[in-house]
C-alpha positions in Angstrom: 130.7 134.1 28.3 128.1 133.4 30.9 128.4 131.0 33.9 128.4 127.4 32.7 127.2 126.0 36.0 128.6 122.9 37.7 130.4 120.4 35.5 128.3 117.5 34.3 129.2 114.0 35.1 129.2 112.0 32.0 129.8 108.6 33.4 127.4 107.9 36.3 128.3 104.3 36.8 129.8 103.2 40.1 133.6 103.3 40.4 135.4 100.0 40.5 137.2 101.0 43.7 134.7 101.9 46.5 135.9 103.9 49.6 133.9 103.5 52.9 133.6 106.0 55.7 135.4 103.5 58.0 138.5 103.6 55.6 138.5 107.4 55.6 138.4 107.6 59.5 141.0 104.9 59.8 143.4 106.7 57.5 142.8 110.0 59.3 143.6 108.4 62.6 146.8 106.8 61.3 148.0 110.1 59.8 147.4 112.2 62.9 150.2 114.2 64.4 151.7 112.9 67.6 150.8 114.8 70.7 153.3 116.7 72.7 155.0 114.8 75.4 156.2 116.3 78.6 160.0 115.7 78.7 161.1 113.5 81.5 163.2 115.2 84.1 166.0 113.3 85.8 167.1 114.4 89.2 170.8 113.8 89.8 171.4 115.0 93.4 169.7 116.3 96.5 170.1 119.9 95.5 168.2 119.4 92.3 165.5 117.6 94.2 165.1 120.5 96.6 165.0 122.9 93.6 162.3 120.8 91.9 160.2 120.6 95.1 160.5 124.3 95.6 159.4 125.0 92.1 156.4 122.7 92.3 155.4 124.1 95.7 155.5 127.6 94.2 153.3 126.5 91.3 150.7 125.0 93.7 150.8 128.0 96.1 150.4 130.4 93.1 147.4 128.4 91.9 145.8 128.5 95.4 146.4 132.2 95.7 144.5 132.7 92.4 141.6 130.4 93.6 141.8 129.3 97.2 138.3 127.8 97.0 139.3 125.1 94.6 139.3 122.1 97.0 140.5 119.7 94.3 143.6 121.8 93.9 144.2 121.5 97.7 143.8 117.8 97.5 146.2 117.5 94.5 148.8 119.6 96.4 148.4 117.4 99.6 148.7 114.2 97.5 151.9 115.5 95.8 153.4 116.1 99.3 152.5 112.6 100.3 154.2 111.3 97.3 157.3 113.2 98.4 156.9 111.5 101.9 156.4 115.0 103.4 153.6 113.9 105.8 153.8 117.0 108.0 153.5 119.3 105.0 150.6 117.2 103.6 148.8 117.5 107.0 149.4 121.2 107.0 147.8 121.5 103.5 144.8 119.4 104.5 144.3 121.5 107.6 144.5 124.8 105.6 141.9 123.4 103.2 139.6 122.5 106.1 139.8 126.0 107.5 138.5 127.2 104.1 135.7 124.6 103.8 135.2 122.6 107.0 132.0 120.9 105.9 133.4 119.3 102.8 132.9 115.6 103.3 135.1 114.3 100.4 138.0 116.5 101.8 137.7 114.8 105.2 137.6 111.4 103.7 140.7 112.0 101.5 142.5 113.3 104.6 141.5 110.3 106.7 142.3 107.8 103.8 145.8 109.4 103.5 146.4 108.7 107.2 145.1 105.2 107.1 147.1 104.4 103.9 150.3 105.2 105.8 149.1 103.4 108.9 148.7 106.5 111.1 145.8 105.0 113.0 145.7 107.5 115.9 145.8 110.4 113.5 142.9 108.9 111.5 140.9 108.2 114.7 141.4 111.8 115.8 140.2 113.0 112.4 137.1 110.8 112.6 136.3 112.3 116.0 136.6 115.8 114.7 134.6 115.0 111.5 131.6 113.3 113.3 131.6 116.0 115.9 131.4 118.7 113.3 129.1 116.7 110.9 127.0 114.3 113.0 124.3 113.9 110.3 126.7 112.6 107.7 126.2 108.8 107.9 129.1 108.1 105.6 131.6 109.4 108.1 130.1 107.2 110.9 130.2 104.1 108.6 133.8 104.7 107.8 134.6 105.3 111.5 133.0 102.0 112.7 134.4 100.1 109.8 137.9 101.2 110.8 137.5 100.3 114.4 136.0 96.9 113.7 138.8 96.2 111.1 141.3 96.9 113.9 139.3 94.4 116.1 138.6 97.2 118.5 135.0 95.9 119.4 134.6 98.1 122.5 135.7 101.1 120.5 133.3 100.2 117.7 130.5 99.9 120.2 131.4 103.3 121.7 131.2 104.9 118.2 127.8 103.3 117.6 126.5 104.6 120.9 127.6 108.1 120.0 126.0 107.7 116.6 122.5 106.5 117.8 122.3 109.4 120.1 121.6 111.5 117.0 118.7 109.1 116.1 120.0 108.3 112.6 118.3 106.3 109.8 117.2 102.7 110.5 120.1 101.2 108.6 122.5 102.6 111.2 120.6 100.9 114.0 120.6 97.6 112.1 124.3 97.9 111.5 124.8 98.2 115.2 122.6 95.2 115.8 124.4 93.1 113.2 127.7 94.0 115.0 126.4 92.6 118.3 125.0 89.5 116.5 128.4 88.8 114.9 130.0 88.7 118.4 127.1 86.8 120.0 126.0 89.6 122.2 122.2 88.9 121.9 121.2 90.7 125.0 122.9 93.9 123.8 121.2 93.5 120.4 117.8 93.1 122.2 118.4 96.3 124.1 119.3 98.1 120.9 116.1 96.9 119.3 114.1 98.4 122.2 115.7 101.8 121.6 115.4 101.4 117.8 111.6 100.8 117.9 111.1 103.8 120.1 112.9 106.1 117.6 111.6 104.3 114.5 108.3 102.6 115.4 107.4 101.6 111.8 106.0 98.1 111.4 108.9 96.7 109.4 111.2 97.5 112.3 109.0 95.6 114.8 108.9 92.7 112.3 112.7 92.6 112.2 112.9 92.5 116.0 110.3 89.6 116.0 112.4 87.7 113.5 115.5 88.3 115.6 113.6 86.8 118.6 112.4 83.9 116.5 116.0 83.1 115.6 117.8 83.8 118.9 115.0 84.0 121.5 112.0 82.1 122.6 108.3 82.0 121.3 107.3 84.0 124.4 109.7 86.7 123.4 108.3 86.8 119.8 104.7 87.1 121.1 105.8 89.9 123.5 107.4 91.8 120.6 104.4 91.5 118.3 102.0 92.4 121.1 104.0 95.4 122.1 104.1 96.5 118.4 100.3 96.3 117.9 99.6 98.0 121.2 102.1 100.8 120.5 100.9 101.5 117.0 97.2 101.2 117.9 97.8 103.7 120.7 99.0 106.2 118.0 96.0 105.4 115.8 94.7 102.5 113.8 96.1 104.1 110.6 99.6 103.4 111.9 99.0 99.7 112.1 100.3 98.0 108.9 98.9 94.9 107.3 102.4 93.4 107.0 102.8 93.5 110.8 99.5 91.6 111.5 100.2 89.3 108.6 103.7 88.5 109.8 102.4 87.7 113.3 99.6 85.5 111.9 102.1 83.6 109.7 104.3 83.0 112.7 101.3 81.8 114.8 100.5 79.5 111.9 104.0 78.0 112.0 103.4 77.4 115.7 100.2 75.5 114.9 98.2 78.1 116.7 95.5 78.5 114.0 92.8 80.1 116.2 95.2 82.9 117.1 96.3 83.4 113.5 92.6 83.6 112.4 91.9 86.1 115.1 94.8 88.3 113.9 93.7 88.1 110.3 90.2 89.2 111.2 91.6 92.0 113.5 93.4 93.4 110.5 90.5 93.1 108.1 88.1 94.8 110.6 90.3 97.7 111.7 92.5 98.6 108.8 91.4 100.7 105.8 90.5 99.1 102.6 93.6 100.4 100.8 95.9 98.6 103.3 94.3 95.2 103.3 94.6 93.7 99.8 97.7 91.7 100.6 96.1 90.6 104.0 93.0 89.4 102.3 95.0 87.2 100.0 97.0 85.8 102.9 93.8 85.2 104.9 92.2 83.5 101.9 95.2 81.2 101.5 95.2 80.4 105.2 91.5 79.5 105.3 91.8 77.3 102.2 94.6 75.4 103.8 93.5 75.3 107.5 89.9 76.5 107.6 86.5 75.1 107.1 83.7 76.0 104.6 82.3 78.8 106.7 85.7 80.4 107.1 86.4 80.3 103.4 83.0 81.9 102.7 83.7 84.6 105.2 87.0 85.4 103.4 85.3 85.6 100.0 82.7 87.9 101.4 85.2 90.2 103.0 87.2 90.4 99.8 84.2 91.1 97.7 83.0 93.7 100.2 86.3 95.6 99.9 86.0 95.5 96.1 82.5 96.9 96.2 83.4 99.5 98.7 86.2 100.7 96.5 83.8 100.9 93.5 81.1 102.9 95.4 83.7 105.2 96.9 85.2 106.0 93.6 81.8 106.6 92.0 78.9 106.9 94.6 76.4 106.9 91.7 77.5 103.5 90.3 74.1 102.0 91.0 75.1 98.6 89.5 77.9 98.3 92.1 75.3 99.2 94.8 73.0 96.5 93.5 75.8 93.9 93.6 76.9 95.1 97.0 73.4 94.9 98.5 72.8 91.5 97.0 76.0 90.1 98.5 75.2 91.7 101.9 71.8 90.0 102.0 73.2 86.6 101.0 75.9 86.8 103.7 73.3 86.9 106.4 74.6 90.2 107.9 72.6 91.9 110.6 69.4 93.7 109.6 70.7 97.0 110.9 73.9 96.7 108.8 71.9 96.0 105.7 69.6 98.9 106.3 72.5 101.2 106.8 73.9 100.0 103.5 70.5 100.6 101.8 70.4 104.1 103.3 73.9 104.8 102.0 72.9 103.7 98.5 69.6 105.7 98.2 71.4 108.8 99.6 73.1 109.1 96.2 70.3 111.0 94.4 71.0 111.7 90.7 72.2 115.3 90.2 69.8 116.2 87.4 66.1 115.9 86.9 66.3 113.8 83.8 64.6 110.5 83.7 67.4 108.5 82.1 69.6 109.3 85.1 66.9 108.0 87.6 66.0 104.7 86.0 68.7 102.6 87.8 68.5 104.6 90.9 64.7 103.9 91.4 65.3 100.2 91.5 67.4 100.7 94.6 64.2 101.9 96.4 62.3 99.0 95.0 64.8 96.5 96.2 64.9 98.2 99.6 61.1 98.0 99.9 61.0 94.4 98.9 63.7 93.6 101.4 61.7 95.2 104.2 58.5 93.4 103.2 59.8 89.9 102.4 62.9 89.5 104.5 62.5 91.6 107.7 58.7 91.5 107.6 58.7 95.1 108.8 55.7 96.3 106.9 55.6 99.8 108.4 59.2 100.3 107.3 58.4 99.0 103.8 55.5 101.5 103.7 57.8 104.3 104.7 60.3 103.3 102.0 57.6 103.5 99.3 56.3 106.9 100.5 59.8 108.4 100.8 60.5 107.3 97.3 57.3 108.8 95.9 58.0 112.0 97.8 61.5 112.2 96.3 60.5 111.7 92.6 60.0 115.1 90.8 56.5 114.2 89.4 56.1 117.5 87.6 59.0 116.5 85.3 58.5 112.7 85.2 57.3 109.8 87.2 57.7 106.0 87.5 54.4 104.2 87.1 56.0 101.0 88.4 56.5 102.6 91.9 52.9 103.7 92.2 51.7 100.3 91.1 54.0 98.3 93.4 53.0 100.5 96.4 49.3 99.9 95.6 49.8 96.2 95.4 51.7 96.3 98.7 48.7 98.1 100.3 46.3 95.5 98.9 48.5 92.7 100.4 48.1 94.5 103.7 44.3 94.6 103.2 44.3 98.4 102.7 42.3 98.5 99.4 41.2 102.1 100.0 44.7 103.3 100.5 45.8 101.5 97.3 43.0 103.2 95.3 43.8 106.5 96.8 47.4 106.3 95.8 46.6 105.3 92.2 44.0 108.0 92.0 46.6 110.5 93.2 49.0 109.2 90.6 46.7 109.7 87.6 45.8 113.1 89.1 49.3 114.3 89.6 51.0 112.8 86.6 48.6 111.1 84.2 50.3 108.6 81.8 48.9 105.6 79.9 50.9 103.1 82.1 49.3 104.4 85.3 45.8 104.0 83.8 46.6 100.5 82.6 47.9 99.5 86.0 44.9 101.0 87.8 42.4 99.3 85.3 44.3 96.0 85.6 44.0 96.2 89.3 40.3 96.8 89.3 39.8 94.0 86.7 41.5 91.6 89.1 39.1 92.8 91.8 36.1 92.4 89.4 35.1 96.0 89.9 33.9 96.5 86.3 32.0 99.8 87.0 35.3 101.3 88.3 37.0 100.0 85.2 34.4 101.8 82.9 35.0 105.0 84.9 38.8 104.7 84.5 38.5 103.9 80.8 36.4 107.0 80.3 39.1 109.2 82.1 41.8 107.4 80.2 40.2 108.1 76.8 39.4 111.6 77.9 43.0 112.3 78.6 44.5 110.3 75.7 41.8 110.1 73.1 44.1 109.1 70.2 45.5 105.9 71.9 44.1 103.0 69.7 44.9 100.3 72.3 42.8 102.0 75.0 39.8 102.0 72.7 40.3 98.3 71.9 40.7 97.4 75.5 37.6 99.3 76.5 35.6 97.6 73.7 37.0 94.2 74.7 35.9 94.8 78.3 32.3 95.5 77.1 32.3 92.5 74.9 33.5 90.3 77.7 30.7 91.7 79.8 28.2 90.7 77.0 27.3 94.3 76.1 28.1 94.1 72.3 26.1 97.2 71.5 28.2 99.2 73.9 31.3 97.7 72.5 30.2 98.5 68.9 29.4 102.1 69.9 32.8 102.5 71.5 34.6 101.3 68.4 32.5 103.5 66.2 33.3 106.5 68.4 37.0 105.7 68.1 36.9 105.6 64.4 35.4 109.1 64.3 38.5 110.5 66.0 40.8 112.0 63.4 44.4 110.7 63.3 43.5 107.5 65.2 43.9 105.2 62.2 47.5 106.6 61.7 48.6 104.7 64.8 49.3 107.9 66.8 49.8 107.3 70.5 50.4 109.5 73.4 53.9 109.5 74.8 54.1 107.6 78.0 
């Protein structure tokens, strides 16, 4: 017979008694076999005790001979000897372990804790001396050392340990712990002397601020000003980049509490003028709040301007070709009544960011920077020569063989007309339609001559326009309208008849501008 396969379940309904996984685990736990217990050994007399101790020592020594680098085994051995009240043996074991690994900090700490636990203070002090001499860069040993001495109310000894410690120029927290010690015992002059050394080793702004707060609490206002002044002078001597906004802000806040608002305002402005943009966001917010509370309208406007200037500077630094940001920046600068030289410098920075490609769509926003610059020179500074130089520099920069901007040519021509230089204006527009003829340029030129009532020049320009773009319907219509306006209907009729004879004109075809 062949394989019948797995048996089939005839009744697939759920059983009346359901067993959960939790029940299975609980039953398995309850039926587990008990673990082996080490039998308890009762020691009846001193001889048995010595035999037991000898056997245990042999086990420890054998284990150490197999692996003498196992520090945990040494510690367990020493701990067992301490339980047997064999302090000399325990010290011997710790010393043997230190010979193997003298830089093991946990080993030193266990050795010292064992001595302290059994009130062997002098032994512990000697161990601390040895440990910090061997490992002077391990702060944990120093902290334990000074904690022990202060717990024993040995303040001179604690101070002596701290003095040894700071000779190694440790981290700031060690100095602050020393200062807190002197504050607890009212030795403010000593704390002040420690601060002087501390700020030489760690001249960061936050440490100077802590010293100033100490003087504010335990000293005089003159001392606070001296600390802040020394901090600013020291950090600025190393370079303005080392001056932190928190330092100047803290000093300004303190001056504000002293009701010295002019000095506080001076400090805020010093920070905003000398620090980099990345380091002044918090200072701007503090200065803004200060001016809103204690300042006048001009001060508030100055704060708003400075804050917006930082934002625009960040935008143009991140993307120098963000021309919209340059527009907003320049508009704000003009509204803030900054000096002309500063605004010119800003314009020069903006127009220096030439588009990287010679594609017109990349130049459209950029060209308006030049237009804004020229208008500023003409209308605000009244420096017409500078405005003329801006127009000419712009026209020189544009790659006319690839594309041009008729608006620039037209604005320059209008500028020259306002300066009573009609010939220069005509010369520029003539140069434009000669270098880069396009319908807009012809329209601008014709519109200009129409305003000047130079109709013969208009006819000449229309003829050149239609010669260059003969299939532009609007040009023919404008030319005919001109003749009709001048009363020469026959000429207008002839122009329209000539236009209708041009193939493709009635299809609405126009030349690309």
